[in-house]
TIRO-2110 file (N, C-alpha, C; in Angstrom, 1 decimal):
// TIRO-2110
-18.7, 4.0, -23.4, N, 1, A
-17.7, 4.2, -22.3, CA, 1, A
-16.8, 5.3, -22.7, C, 1, A
-16.5, 6.3, -21.7, N, 2, A
-15.6, 7.4, -22.0, CA, 2, A
-14.2, 7.0, -22.2, C, 2, A
-13.5, 7.6, -23.1, N, 3, A
-12.1, 7.4, -23.3, CA, 3, A
-11.3, 8.0, -22.2, C, 3, A
-10.2, 7.4, -21.8, N, 4, A
-9.4, 7.9, -20.7, CA, 4, A
-8.7, 9.2, -21.3, C, 4, A
-8.6, 10.2, -20.5, N, 5, A
-7.9, 11.4, -21.0, CA, 5, A
-6.4, 11.2, -21.2, C, 5, A
-5.9, 11.9, -22.2, N, 6, A
-4.5, 11.7, -22.5, CA, 6, A
-3.7, 12.5, -21.5, C, 6, A
-2.4, 12.2, -21.3, N, 7, A
-1.6, 12.9, -20.4, CA, 7, A
-1.5, 14.4, -20.7, C, 7, A
-1.4, 14.7, -22.0, N, 8, A
-1.4, 16.1, -22.4, CA, 8, A
-2.7, 16.8, -22.0, C, 8, A
-3.8, 16.2, -22.1, N, 9, A
-5.1, 16.8, -21.7, CA, 9, A
-5.1, 17.0, -20.2, C, 9, A
-4.6, 16.1, -19.5, N, 10, A
-4.6, 16.2, -18.0, CA, 10, A
-3.7, 17.3, -17.6, C, 10, A
-2.5, 17.4, -18.2, N, 11, A
-1.6, 18.5, -17.9, CA, 11, A
-2.2, 19.9, -18.2, C, 11, A
-2.9, 20.0, -19.3, N, 12, A
-3.5, 21.3, -19.7, CA, 12, A
-4.5, 21.8, -18.7, C, 12, A
-5.1, 20.8, -18.0, N, 13, A
-6.1, 21.2, -17.0, CA, 13, A
-5.6, 21.7, -15.7, C, 13, A
-4.3, 21.4, -15.5, N, 14, A
-3.6, 21.7, -14.2, CA, 14, A
-3.6, 23.3, -14.0, C, 14, A
-3.2, 24.0, -15.0, N, 15, A
-3.1, 25.5, -14.9, CA, 15, A
-4.4, 26.1, -14.4, C, 15, A
-5.5, 25.9, -15.1, N, 16, A
-6.8, 26.5, -14.6, CA, 16, A
-7.2, 26.0, -13.2, C, 16, A
-6.9, 24.8, -12.9, N, 17, A
-7.3, 24.2, -11.6, CA, 17, A
-6.5, 24.9, -10.5, C, 17, A
-5.2, 25.2, -10.8, N, 18, A
-4.4, 25.9, -9.8, CA, 18, A
-4.9, 27.3, -9.6, C, 18, A
-5.3, 28.0, -10.6, N, 19, A
-5.8, 29.3, -10.5, CA, 19, A
-7.1, 29.4, -9.7, C, 19, A
-8.0, 28.4, -10.0, N, 20, A
-9.3, 28.3, -9.3, CA, 20, A
-9.0, 28.1, -7.8, C, 20, A
-8.1, 27.2, -7.5, N, 21, A
-7.8, 26.9, -6.1, CA, 21, A
-7.3, 28.2, -5.3, C, 21, A
-6.4, 28.9, -6.0, N, 22, A
-5.9, 30.1, -5.4, CA, 22, A
-7.0, 31.1, -5.2, C, 22, A
-7.8, 31.3, -6.2, N, 23, A
-8.9, 32.3, -6.1, CA, 23, A
-9.9, 31.9, -5.0, C, 23, A
-10.2, 30.6, -4.9, N, 24, A
-11.1, 30.1, -3.9, CA, 24, A
-10.6, 30.3, -2.5, C, 24, A
-9.3, 30.2, -2.4, N, 25, A
-8.7, 30.4, -1.0, CA, 25, A
-8.4, 31.9, -0.7, C, 25, A
-8.6, 32.8, -1.8, N, 26, A
-8.5, 34.2, -1.5, CA, 26, A
-7.0, 34.6, -1.4, C, 26, A
-6.1, 33.9, -2.0, N, 27, A
-4.7, 34.2, -1.9, CA, 27, A
-4.1, 35.0, -3.0, C, 27, A
-3.2, 35.8, -2.8, N, 28, A
-2.5, 36.5, -3.9, CA, 28, A
-1.3, 35.6, -4.2, C, 28, A
-0.7, 35.9, -5.4, N, 29, A
0.5, 35.2, -5.8, CA, 29, A
1.6, 35.4, -4.8, C, 29, A
1.7, 36.6, -4.2, N, 30, A
2.8, 36.9, -3.2, CA, 30, A
2.5, 36.0, -2.0, C, 30, A
1.3, 36.0, -1.5, N, 31, A
1.0, 35.2, -0.3, CA, 31, A
1.3, 33.7, -0.6, C, 31, A
0.9, 33.2, -1.7, N, 32, A
1.2, 31.8, -2.1, CA, 32, A
2.7, 31.5, -2.2, C, 32, A
3.4, 32.5, -2.8, N, 33, A
4.8, 32.4, -2.9, CA, 33, A
5.5, 32.2, -1.5, C, 33, A
5.0, 33.0, -0.6, N, 34, A
5.5, 33.0, 0.8, CA, 34, A
5.2, 31.6, 1.5, C, 34, A
4.0, 31.1, 1.2, N, 35, A
3.6, 29.8, 1.8, CA, 35, A
4.4, 28.6, 1.2, C, 35, A
4.7, 28.7, -0.1, N, 36, A
5.3, 27.5, -0.7, CA, 36, A
6.8, 27.6, -1.0, C, 36, A
7.3, 28.9, -1.0, N, 37, A
8.7, 29.0, -1.4, CA, 37, A
9.0, 29.0, -2.9, C, 37, A
7.9, 29.1, -3.6, N, 38, A
8.0, 29.1, -5.1, CA, 38, A
7.8, 30.6, -5.5, C, 38, A
8.7, 31.0, -6.4, N, 39, A
8.6, 32.5, -6.8, CA, 39, A
7.3, 32.8, -7.5, C, 39, A
6.9, 34.1, -7.3, N, 40, A
5.7, 34.6, -7.9, CA, 40, A
5.6, 34.4, -9.4, C, 40, A
6.8, 34.6, -10.1, N, 41, A
6.8, 34.5, -11.5, CA, 41, A
6.6, 33.0, -11.9, C, 41, A
7.1, 32.1, -11.2, N, 42, A
6.9, 30.6, -11.5, CA, 42, A
5.5, 30.3, -11.3, C, 42, A
4.9, 30.8, -10.2, N, 43, A
3.5, 30.5, -9.9, CA, 43, A
2.6, 31.1, -11.0, C, 43, A
2.9, 32.3, -11.4, N, 44, A
2.1, 32.9, -12.5, CA, 44, A
2.2, 32.1, -13.8, C, 44, A
3.4, 31.6, -14.1, N, 45, A
3.6, 30.8, -15.4, CA, 45, A
2.9, 29.5, -15.2, C, 45, A
2.9, 28.9, -14.0, N, 46, A
2.1, 27.6, -13.8, CA, 46, A
0.6, 27.8, -14.1, C, 46, A
0.1, 28.9, -13.5, N, 47, A
-1.3, 29.2, -13.6, CA, 47, A
-1.8, 29.6, -15.0, C, 47, A
-0.8, 30.1, -15.8, N, 48, A
-1.2, 30.5, -17.2, CA, 48, A
-0.9, 29.4, -18.2, C, 48, A
-0.3, 28.3, -17.7, N, 49, A
0.0, 27.2, -18.6, CA, 49, A
1.4, 27.4, -19.4, C, 49, A
2.1, 28.5, -19.0, N, 50, A
3.4, 28.7, -19.7, CA, 50, A
4.5, 27.9, -19.1, C, 50, A
4.3, 27.3, -17.9, N, 51, A
5.3, 26.4, -17.2, CA, 51, A
4.6, 25.1, -17.0, C, 51, A
5.3, 24.0, -17.4, N, 52, A
4.8, 22.7, -17.2, CA, 52, A
4.9, 22.3, -15.7, C, 52, A
3.8, 21.8, -15.2, N, 53, A
3.8, 21.4, -13.7, CA, 53, A
4.8, 20.2, -13.5, C, 53, A
5.4, 20.3, -12.4, N, 54, A
6.3, 19.1, -12.0, CA, 54, A
6.0, 18.8, -10.6, C, 54, A
6.4, 17.6, -10.2, N, 55, A
6.2, 17.1, -8.8, CA, 55, A
6.8, 18.1, -7.8, C, 55, A
8.0, 18.6, -8.2, N, 56, A
8.7, 19.5, -7.3, CA, 56, A
7.9, 20.8, -7.0, C, 56, A
7.1, 21.2, -8.0, N, 57, A
6.2, 22.4, -7.8, CA, 57, A
4.9, 22.1, -7.2, C, 57, A
4.3, 20.9, -7.6, N, 58, A
3.0, 20.6, -7.2, CA, 58, A
2.9, 20.1, -5.7, C, 58, A
3.9, 19.5, -5.2, N, 59, A
3.9, 19.0, -3.8, CA, 59, A
3.8, 20.2, -2.8, C, 59, A
4.6, 21.3, -2.9, N, 60, A
4.4, 22.4, -2.0, CA, 60, A
3.0, 23.0, -2.1, C, 60, A
2.5, 23.1, -3.4, N, 61, A
1.2, 23.7, -3.6, CA, 61, A
0.1, 22.8, -2.9, C, 61, A
0.2, 21.5, -3.1, N, 62, A
-0.8, 20.6, -2.4, CA, 62, A
-0.8, 20.8, -0.9, C, 62, A
0.5, 21.0, -0.4, N, 63, A
0.6, 21.2, 1.1, CA, 63, A
0.0, 22.6, 1.5, C, 63, A
0.2, 23.6, 0.7, N, 64, A
-0.3, 24.9, 1.0, CA, 64, A
-1.9, 24.9, 0.9, C, 64, A
-2.4, 24.2, 0.0, N, 65, A
-3.9, 24.2, -0.2, CA, 65, A
-4.5, 23.1, 0.7, C, 65, A
-3.7, 22.2, 1.2, N, 66, A
-4.2, 21.1, 2.1, CA, 66, A
-5.1, 20.2, 1.3, C, 66, A
-4.7, 19.8, 0.1, N, 67, A
-5.5, 18.9, -0.7, CA, 67, A
-4.5, 17.8, -1.2, C, 67, A
-5.1, 16.7, -1.6, N, 68, A
-4.3, 15.6, -2.1, CA, 68, A
-3.7, 16.0, -3.5, C, 68, A
-2.6, 15.5, -3.8, N, 69, A
-1.9, 15.8, -5.1, CA, 69, A
-2.9, 15.5, -6.3, C, 69, A
-3.7, 14.4, -6.1, N, 70, A
-4.7, 14.1, -7.2, CA, 70, A
-5.6, 15.2, -7.5, C, 70, A
-6.0, 16.0, -6.4, N, 71, A
-6.9, 17.2, -6.7, CA, 71, A
-6.3, 18.2, -7.6, C, 71, A
-4.9, 18.4, -7.5, N, 72, A
-4.2, 19.4, -8.3, CA, 72, A
-4.2, 18.9, -9.8, C, 72, A
-3.9, 17.7, -10.0, N, 73, A
-3.7, 17.2, -11.4, CA, 73, A
-5.0, 16.6, -12.0, C, 73, A
-6.0, 16.5, -11.2, N, 74, A
-7.3, 15.9, -11.7, CA, 74, A
-7.1, 14.5, -12.1, C, 74, A
-6.5, 13.7, -11.2, N, 75, A
-6.3, 12.3, -11.6, CA, 75, A
-7.6, 11.6, -11.9, C, 75, A
-7.6, 10.8, -13.0, N, 76, A
-8.8, 10.1, -13.4, CA, 76, A
-9.4, 9.2, -12.3, C, 76, A
-10.7, 9.0, -12.3, N, 77, A
-11.3, 8.1, -11.4, CA, 77, A
-10.8, 6.7, -11.7, C, 77, A
-10.6, 5.9, -10.6, N, 78, A
-10.0, 4.6, -10.8, CA, 78, A
-11.1, 3.6, -11.2, C, 78, A
-12.3, 3.8, -10.9, N, 79, A
-13.4, 2.9, -11.2, CA, 79, A
-13.7, 2.0, -9.9, C, 79, A
-14.2, 0.9, -10.2, N, 80, A
-14.6, 0.0, -9.1, CA, 80, A
-13.4, -0.4, -8.3, C, 80, A
-13.3, -0.1, -7.0, N, 81, A
-12.1, -0.4, -6.3, CA, 81, A
-12.1, -1.8, -5.7, C, 81, A
-13.2, -2.5, -5.8, N, 82, A
-13.3, -3.8, -5.2, CA, 82, A
-12.4, -4.8, -5.8, C, 82, A
-11.8, -5.7, -5.0, N, 83, A
-10.9, -6.7, -5.5, CA, 83, A
-11.8, -8.0, -5.6, C, 83, A
-11.8, -8.6, -6.7, N, 84, A
-12.6, -9.9, -6.9, CA, 84, A
-11.8, -11.0, -6.2, C, 84, A
-12.4, -11.5, -5.2, N, 85, A
-11.7, -12.6, -4.4, CA, 85, A
-11.8, -13.9, -5.1, C, 85, A
-10.7, -14.5, -5.3, N, 86, A
-10.6, -15.8, -6.0, CA, 86, A
-9.8, -16.7, -5.2, C, 86, A
-10.4, -17.6, -4.3, N, 87, A
-9.6, -18.5, -3.5, CA, 87, A
-8.7, -19.5, -4.4, C, 87, A
-7.5, -19.8, -3.9, N, 88, A
-6.6, -20.7, -4.6, CA, 88, A
-6.1, -21.7, -3.6, C, 88, A
-6.1, -23.0, -4.1, N, 89, A
-5.6, -24.0, -3.2, CA, 89, A
-4.1, -24.1, -3.1, C, 89, A
-3.6, -24.5, -2.0, N, 90, A
-2.2, -24.7, -1.8, CA, 90, A
-1.9, -26.2, -1.9, C, 90, A
-0.7, -26.6, -2.2, N, 91, A
-0.4, -28.0, -2.4, CA, 91, A
-0.5, -28.8, -1.1, C, 91, A
-0.4, -28.1, 0.1, N, 92, A
-0.4, -28.7, 1.4, CA, 92, A
-1.8, -28.8, 2.0, C, 92, A
-2.8, -28.5, 1.2, N, 93, A
-4.2, -28.6, 1.8, CA, 93, A
-4.7, -27.3, 2.2, C, 93, A
-4.0, -26.2, 2.3, N, 94, A
-4.5, -24.9, 2.7, CA, 94, A
-5.0, -24.2, 1.5, C, 94, A
-5.3, -22.9, 1.7, N, 95, A
-5.8, -22.1, 0.6, CA, 95, A
-5.4, -20.7, 0.9, C, 95, A
-5.4, -19.8, -0.1, N, 96, A
-5.1, -18.4, 0.1, CA, 96, A
-6.0, -17.6, -0.9, C, 96, A
-6.3, -16.4, -0.5, N, 97, A
-7.1, -15.5, -1.3, CA, 97, A
-6.3, -14.2, -1.5, C, 97, A
-5.9, -13.9, -2.7, N, 98, A
-5.2, -12.6, -3.0, CA, 98, A
-6.1, -11.4, -2.7, C, 98, A
-5.7, -10.5, -1.9, N, 99, A
-6.5, -9.3, -1.5, CA, 99, A
-6.0, -8.0, -2.3, C, 99, A
-5.0, -8.2, -3.1, N, 100, A
-4.5, -7.0, -3.9, CA, 100, A
-4.7, -7.4, -5.4, C, 100, A
-4.9, -6.4, -6.2, N, 101, A
-5.2, -6.7, -7.6, CA, 101, A
-4.1, -7.2, -8.5, C, 101, A
-3.0, -6.4, -8.5, N, 102, A
-2.1, -6.7, -9.5, CA, 102, A
-0.7, -6.7, -9.0, C, 102, A
0.3, -6.8, -9.9, N, 103, A
1.7, -6.8, -9.5, CA, 103, A
2.0, -5.5, -8.8, C, 103, A
2.9, -5.6, -7.8, N, 104, A
3.3, -4.4, -7.1, CA, 104, A
4.3, -4.8, -6.0, C, 104, A
4.9, -3.9, -5.3, N, 105, A
5.9, -4.3, -4.4, CA, 105, A
5.4, -5.1, -3.2, C, 105, A
4.1, -4.8, -2.8, N, 106, A
3.5, -5.5, -1.7, CA, 106, A
2.3, -6.2, -2.1, C, 106, A
2.1, -7.4, -1.6, N, 107, A
0.9, -8.1, -1.8, CA, 107, A
0.2, -8.5, -0.5, C, 107, A
-1.1, -8.5, -0.5, N, 108, A
-1.9, -8.9, 0.7, CA, 108, A
-2.6, -10.2, 0.4, C, 108, A
-2.7, -11.1, 1.4, N, 109, A
-3.4, -12.4, 1.2, CA, 109, A
-4.1, -12.7, 2.5, C, 109, A
-5.2, -13.4, 2.4, N, 110, A
-5.8, -14.1, 3.5, CA, 110, A
-5.5, -15.6, 3.3, C, 110, A
-4.9, -16.2, 4.3, N, 111, A
-4.6, -17.6, 4.1, CA, 111, A
-5.3, -18.5, 5.2, C, 111, A
-5.6, -19.7, 4.7, N, 112, A
-6.1, -20.7, 5.7, CA, 112, A
-5.0, -21.7, 5.7, C, 112, A
-4.5, -21.9, 6.9, N, 113, A
-3.3, -22.8, 7.1, CA, 113, A
-3.8, -24.0, 7.9, C, 113, A
-3.7, -25.2, 7.3, N, 114, A
-4.2, -26.4, 8.0, CA, 114, A
-3.1, -27.0, 9.0, C, 114, A
-3.4, -28.1, 9.6, N, 115, A
-2.5, -28.8, 10.4, CA, 115, A
-1.5, -29.5, 9.5, C, 115, A
-0.2, -29.2, 9.6, N, 116, A
0.8, -29.8, 8.7, CA, 116, A
1.6, -30.8, 9.4, C, 116, A
1.1, -31.2, 10.5, N, 117, A
1.9, -32.2, 11.3, CA, 117, A
2.8, -31.5, 12.3, C, 117, A
3.7, -32.2, 12.9, N, 118, A
4.5, -31.7, 14.0, CA, 118, A
6.0, -31.5, 13.5, C, 118, A
6.4, -32.1, 12.4, N, 119, A
7.7, -32.0, 12.0, CA, 119, A
7.9, -30.9, 11.0, C, 119, A
8.5, -29.7, 11.4, N, 120, A
8.7, -28.6, 10.5, CA, 120, A
9.5, -28.9, 9.2, C, 120, A
9.1, -28.4, 8.1, N, 121, A
9.8, -28.5, 6.8, CA, 121, A
10.2, -27.0, 6.5, C, 121, A
11.3, -26.6, 7.0, N, 122, A
11.7, -25.2, 6.9, CA, 122, A
12.0, -24.8, 5.5, C, 122, A
11.6, -23.6, 5.0, N, 123, A
11.8, -23.1, 3.7, CA, 123, A
12.3, -21.7, 3.8, C, 123, A
13.0, -21.3, 2.7, N, 124, A
13.5, -19.9, 2.6, CA, 124, A
13.1, -19.4, 1.2, C, 124, A
13.0, -18.1, 1.0, N, 125, A
12.8, -17.5, -0.3, CA, 125, A
13.0, -16.0, -0.1, C, 125, A
13.1, -15.3, -1.2, N, 126, A
13.2, -13.8, -1.2, CA, 126, A
11.9, -13.2, -0.7, C, 126, A
12.1, -12.2, 0.0, N, 127, A
10.9, -11.4, 0.5, CA, 127, A
10.9, -11.1, 1.9, C, 127, A
9.9, -10.4, 2.4, N, 128, A
9.7, -10.0, 3.7, CA, 128, A
8.2, -10.1, 4.0, C, 128, A
7.9, -10.7, 5.2, N, 129, A
6.5, -11.0, 5.4, CA, 129, A
6.0, -10.4, 6.8, C, 129, A
4.8, -9.9, 6.8, N, 130, A
4.1, -9.5, 8.0, CA, 130, A
2.8, -10.3, 8.1, C, 130, A
2.5, -11.0, 9.2, N, 131, A
1.3, -11.7, 9.2, CA, 131, A
0.6, -11.5, 10.6, C, 131, A
-0.8, -11.6, 10.5, N, 132, A
-1.6, -11.3, 11.6, CA, 132, A
-2.7, -12.4, 11.7, C, 132, A
-2.8, -13.0, 12.9, N, 133, A
-3.7, -14.2, 13.1, CA, 133, A
-5.1, -13.6, 13.3, C, 133, A
-6.0, -14.0, 12.4, N, 134, A
-7.4, -13.6, 12.5, CA, 134, A
-8.2, -14.5, 13.4, C, 134, A
-8.0, -15.8, 13.2, N, 135, A
-8.7, -16.8, 14.0, CA, 135, A
-7.9, -18.1, 14.1, C, 135, A
-7.9, -18.7, 15.3, N, 136, A
-7.2, -19.9, 15.5, CA, 136, A
-5.8, -19.7, 16.2, C, 136, A
-5.0, -20.8, 16.1, N, 137, A
-3.7, -20.7, 16.7, CA, 137, A
-2.7, -21.2, 15.7, C, 137, A
-1.7, -20.3, 15.4, N, 138, A
-0.7, -20.6, 14.4, CA, 138, A
0.6, -20.9, 15.1, C, 138, A
1.2, -22.1, 14.6, N, 139, A
2.5, -22.4, 15.0, CA, 139, A
3.5, -21.9, 14.0, C, 139, A
4.4, -21.1, 14.4, N, 140, A
5.4, -20.6, 13.4, CA, 140, A
6.8, -21.0, 13.9, C, 140, A
7.5, -21.6, 13.1, N, 141, A
8.9, -22.0, 13.4, CA, 141, A
9.8, -21.0, 12.5, C, 141, A
10.6, -20.3, 13.2, N, 142, A
11.4, -19.3, 12.5, CA, 142, A
12.9, -19.4, 13.0, C, 142, A
13.7, -20.1, 12.2, N, 143, A
15.0, -20.5, 12.6, CA, 143, A
15.0, -21.3, 13.9, C, 143, A
15.6, -20.8, 15.0, N, 144, A
15.6, -21.6, 16.2, CA, 144, A
14.3, -21.3, 17.1, C, 144, A
13.5, -20.3, 16.7, N, 145, A
12.3, -20.0, 17.4, CA, 145, A
11.1, -20.9, 17.0, C, 145, A
10.4, -21.4, 18.0, N, 146, A
9.2, -22.2, 17.8, CA, 146, A
8.1, -21.5, 18.7, C, 146, A
7.2, -20.8, 18.0, N, 147, A
6.2, -19.9, 18.7, CA, 147, A
4.8, -20.3, 18.3, C, 147, A
3.9, -20.0, 19.2, N, 148, A
2.4, -20.1, 18.9, CA, 148, A
1.8, -18.8, 19.0, C, 148, A
1.1, -18.3, 17.9, N, 149, A
0.4, -17.0, 18.0, CA, 149, A
-1.1, -17.3, 18.0, C, 149, A
-1.8, -16.5, 18.8, N, 150, A
-3.2, -16.6, 18.8, CA, 150, A
-3.9, -15.5, 18.1, C, 150, A
-5.2, -15.5, 18.0, N, 151, A
-5.9, -14.4, 17.3, CA, 151, A
-5.5, -13.1, 17.9, C, 151, A
-5.3, -12.1, 17.0, N, 152, A
-4.9, -10.8, 17.4, CA, 152, A
-3.4, -10.6, 17.5, C, 152, A
-2.6, -11.6, 17.3, N, 153, A
-1.1, -11.4, 17.4, CA, 153, A
-0.5, -11.4, 16.0, C, 153, A
0.6, -10.7, 15.9, N, 154, A
1.3, -10.5, 14.6, CA, 154, A
2.8, -10.9, 14.7, C, 154, A
3.3, -11.1, 13.5, N, 155, A
4.8, -11.4, 13.4, CA, 155, A
5.3, -10.8, 12.1, C, 155, A
6.5, -10.5, 12.1, N, 156, A
7.1, -10.0, 10.8, CA, 156, A
8.5, -10.5, 10.7, C, 156, A
9.0, -10.9, 9.5, N, 157, A
10.3, -11.5, 9.4, CA, 157, A
10.8, -11.5, 7.9, C, 157, A
12.1, -11.6, 7.8, N, 158, A
12.7, -11.7, 6.5, CA, 158, A
12.5, -13.2, 6.1, C, 158, A
11.9, -13.4, 4.9, N, 159, A
11.7, -14.8, 4.5, CA, 159, A
12.9, -15.6, 4.0, C, 159, A
14.1, -14.9, 4.0, N, 160, A
15.3, -15.6, 3.8, CA, 160, A
15.7, -16.4, 5.0, C, 160, A
15.1, -16.1, 6.2, N, 161, A
15.3, -16.9, 7.4, CA, 161, A
14.4, -18.1, 7.3, C, 161, A
15.0, -19.4, 7.5, N, 162, A
14.2, -20.6, 7.4, CA, 162, A
12.9, -20.5, 8.3, C, 162, A
11.8, -20.8, 7.7, N, 163, A
10.5, -20.7, 8.4, CA, 163, A
9.5, -21.8, 7.9, C, 163, A
8.5, -21.9, 8.8, N, 164, A
7.4, -22.9, 8.5, CA, 164, A
6.2, -22.6, 9.4, C, 164, A
5.0, -22.8, 8.8, N, 165, A
3.7, -22.5, 9.5, CA, 165, A
2.9, -23.8, 9.6, C, 165, A
2.1, -23.9, 10.6, N, 166, A
1.1, -24.9, 10.8, CA, 166, A
0.1, -24.5, 11.8, C, 166, A
-1.1, -25.2, 11.8, N, 167, A
-2.0, -25.0, 12.9, CA, 167, A
-1.4, -25.5, 14.1, C, 167, A
-1.6, -24.9, 15.3, N, 168, A
-1.0, -25.3, 16.5, CA, 168, A
-1.9, -26.3, 17.3, C, 168, A
-3.2, -26.4, 16.8, N, 169, A
-4.1, -27.3, 17.6, CA, 169, A
-5.0, -28.2, 16.7, C, 169, A
-4.5, -28.4, 15.5, N, 170, A
-5.3, -29.3, 14.6, CA, 170, A
-6.4, -28.7, 13.8, C, 170, A
-6.8, -27.5, 14.2, N, 171, A
-7.9, -26.8, 13.4, CA, 171, A
-7.3, -25.7, 12.5, C, 171, A
-7.9, -25.5, 11.4, N, 172, A
-7.3, -24.5, 10.4, CA, 172, A
-7.2, -23.1, 11.1, C, 172, A
-6.2, -22.4, 10.6, N, 173, A
-5.9, -21.0, 11.2, CA, 173, A
-6.1, -20.0, 10.0, C, 173, A
-6.8, -18.9, 10.3, N, 174, A
-7.0, -17.8, 9.3, CA, 174, A
-5.9, -16.8, 9.6, C, 174, A
-5.2, -16.4, 8.6, N, 175, A
-4.1, -15.4, 8.7, CA, 175, A
-4.2, -14.4, 7.6, C, 175, A
-4.0, -13.1, 8.0, N, 176, A
-3.8, -12.0, 7.0, CA, 176, A
-2.3, -11.8, 6.8, C, 176, A
-1.8, -11.8, 5.6, N, 177, A
-0.4, -11.8, 5.3, CA, 177, A
-0.1, -10.6, 4.3, C, 177, A
0.9, -9.8, 4.6, N, 178, A
1.4, -8.8, 3.7, CA, 178, A
2.8, -9.3, 3.4, C, 178, A
3.1, -9.3, 2.1, N, 179, A
4.3, -9.9, 1.6, CA, 179, A
5.0, -9.0, 0.6, C, 179, A
6.3, -8.7, 0.9, N, 180, A
7.1, -7.9, -0.1, CA, 180, A
8.0, -8.8, -0.8, C, 180, A
7.7, -9.0, -2.1, N, 181, A
8.4, -9.9, -3.0, CA, 181, A
9.9, -9.7, -3.0, C, 181, A
10.4, -8.5, -3.1, N, 182, A
11.8, -8.2, -3.2, CA, 182, A
12.5, -7.9, -1.8, C, 182, A
11.8, -8.3, -0.8, N, 183, A
12.4, -8.0, 0.6, CA, 183, A
12.0, -6.7, 1.1, C, 183, A
11.0, -6.0, 0.5, N, 184, A
10.6, -4.8, 1.1, CA, 184, A
10.1, -5.0, 2.5, C, 184, A
10.5, -4.1, 3.4, N, 185, A
10.1, -4.2, 4.8, CA, 185, A
8.7, -3.7, 4.9, C, 185, A
7.8, -4.3, 5.5, N, 186, A
6.4, -3.9, 5.7, CA, 186, A
6.4, -2.8, 6.8, C, 186, A
5.9, -1.7, 6.6, N, 187, A
5.9, -0.6, 7.6, CA, 187, A
4.6, -0.7, 8.5, C, 187, A
4.4, -1.8, 9.1, N, 188, A
3.3, -2.0, 10.0, CA, 188, A
3.9, -2.5, 11.3, C, 188, A
3.5, -2.0, 12.4, N, 189, A
3.9, -2.4, 13.6, CA, 189, A
2.7, -2.9, 14.5, C, 189, A
2.8, -4.1, 14.9, N, 190, A
1.7, -4.6, 15.8, CA, 190, A
2.3, -5.1, 17.1, C, 190, A
1.7, -4.9, 18.1, N, 191, A
2.2, -5.3, 19.4, CA, 191, A
1.3, -6.5, 19.9, C, 191, A
2.0, -7.5, 20.4, N, 192, A
1.2, -8.7, 20.9, CA, 192, A
0.6, -8.3, 22.2, C, 192, A
-0.4, -9.1, 22.6, N, 193, A
-1.1, -8.9, 23.8, CA, 193, A
-0.2, -9.2, 25.0, C, 193, A
0.9, -9.9, 24.8, N, 194, A
1.8, -10.2, 26.0, CA, 194, A
2.8, -9.1, 26.1, C, 194, A
END
């Protein structure tokens, strides 16, 4: 198995990569300077390895070349991107499957929510949640709101607001959930069919 490149080795490859990109695009240093707002001398030092690349310099270059930042720095391959799905049981009879690999600000889950009866047991905790009903009918009680969402409908809310979920018709409900542990707002907007 190949060893991962060191940061220093990755940084050393940025200079020749920048030069190759400029040559491939047929740009002069003056033309690239005009496109990016970076001085010709700074661009020259970047391409010769005399100036250490920084995000402040690489972002305008990525924009000018219309390539992802990863292409400029030669980010290493991530490897197998598949997430190994491992279902986990919930204490209330439901289950969930984590759809994201590791710790991070946002987590994705597929949840199976059973019928939990008709009497809500409202809970609160830190976080922000966005959910989308994949199949079935979900009853969601959110503070004074008592709603039923069908397949294709979504909701988002601050989890510090008292809330509770259950099946609305006795059959399990499949839900896709994005959850921000520290209250990060999910930047997804979904419009209900109504």
